[in-house]
N, C-alpha and C positions, 0 to 999 in steps of 0.2 A: 504493498499499499504505502502510495506517496501523495503529500501535500503540497500543493503547489501554490503560497503566497506572490502576492503583488498588491502595487498600490503605492508604495512609502512615497517619502518624497519631501524636499523644500519647501515650508510653509509659513507663511507671519502670522502670528499669534491673530487669533479669533478667525481664520480663515479653515477650511476645509480638507479632508482629505479621505477618497476610501478604498479601503481595503478590500481585498478579493482573496479566496481560501478555494481550491479547486482538490477535493478527493477522491481518486482513482477505484474507489471502491464505497461500498454504505458502512454508513458511520451512524452511531446509536447517540453521539454527542458530537457537537466541533463547538471549538471556541479559540478566542485568542488570548494570550499573555502579553506584556513587554520586560524589558529588562530594560532601566535606564542607567547609564554611565554610573560604577560604584555601587551599585543595588542588586538587589535579589530581582530575581524574576519574580513578575506578581501577576496574580488574575486581572484581566479584564472585564470580559465577558462570554458566555455561553449559552447554547441553545441547544435544548436537546430533542431529537429527529423525530420523533412522534408527539411531540408536545408543542405548542405554538409561543409560549413566552422567555424571550430569553431573558438572561439576567445578567445583573453586573454589579462591578464594583464600585461602591458608592462613590469614587471619586470619578466618575465617568457618568454617572447616571443623569438622565437628563440634555448629557450633550453629546455620548455615542448612541449608534443604534444598529441592531446586528439582528442581518434576516436572512435566509437562507432559501435555497433553491431545490427541491427536492431532486427534480428532474435530472440536474447536472452534478449534484452533489456538493455543492456550495454554498460557501455563506459567505456574506459582502459586512464590513464594517464601516457604515456611516460614522466618521468624525468629524463633528461639527463645533465651533466654538474653541476651537485648538488655545493651548497654553502653551509656554515655555514646559509645564512640568511633565506635557504628554511625551517629549523629546524621551525617544527610546527602541532599540529593536523590538521590533514587535513578531512574537512567534505565533502564526496557527497550530492549533491542537486539537485532536482528535481519539474521541473511544470507537475499539472496533463494534461493528454490528450484529457481533453474535456475543457481545459482554451483557451482565443485566444490568436495569436501569439503577443511574446512581439517584439519590438524594439529594435536596439543595446545598446540605452541608459539604456535600463532596466536590460539587464543581470547580471548587476554586482546588483543589488540589492536584497537584501537578502530574501527582501519580496514577494517579485516573485516567488517564491522556496514553493511548498506546504509540502515537504518531504525531509526530513533531515535523513542521515545516521549518526550512532552511532560515526566516526573516526576514524582514523586509524595514528596513530603516526609514523609523519618521522623523523629522527633526523642524520644530519651531523655533522659530528666531522670533524674538522679543524687538 
């Protein structure tokens, strides 16, 4: 299984970017994590494949929107009102379609994801 992420770049504070991630197979859960320079990787957002509601880290809620396209096994992270603190390498992650459903508290745990994309850099200039 491969995850192909794209869409990073340089944007001014207050601007927008859209990240995309396509999986080569059916997943049960897909999401995004990010790692800023000198910091640990952290949860951003995730969505279960058979349930409609995405979940967000409090730091991005209201600014980021995660959506999915079931037909092509893809997720999209629309990032609006970007701030300098959003600067990071963003990683797409996915949980295999054959695994059991995770509960809400597990969505933030990196170990619950089986596959990781290569990372895409988002730089927000202030």
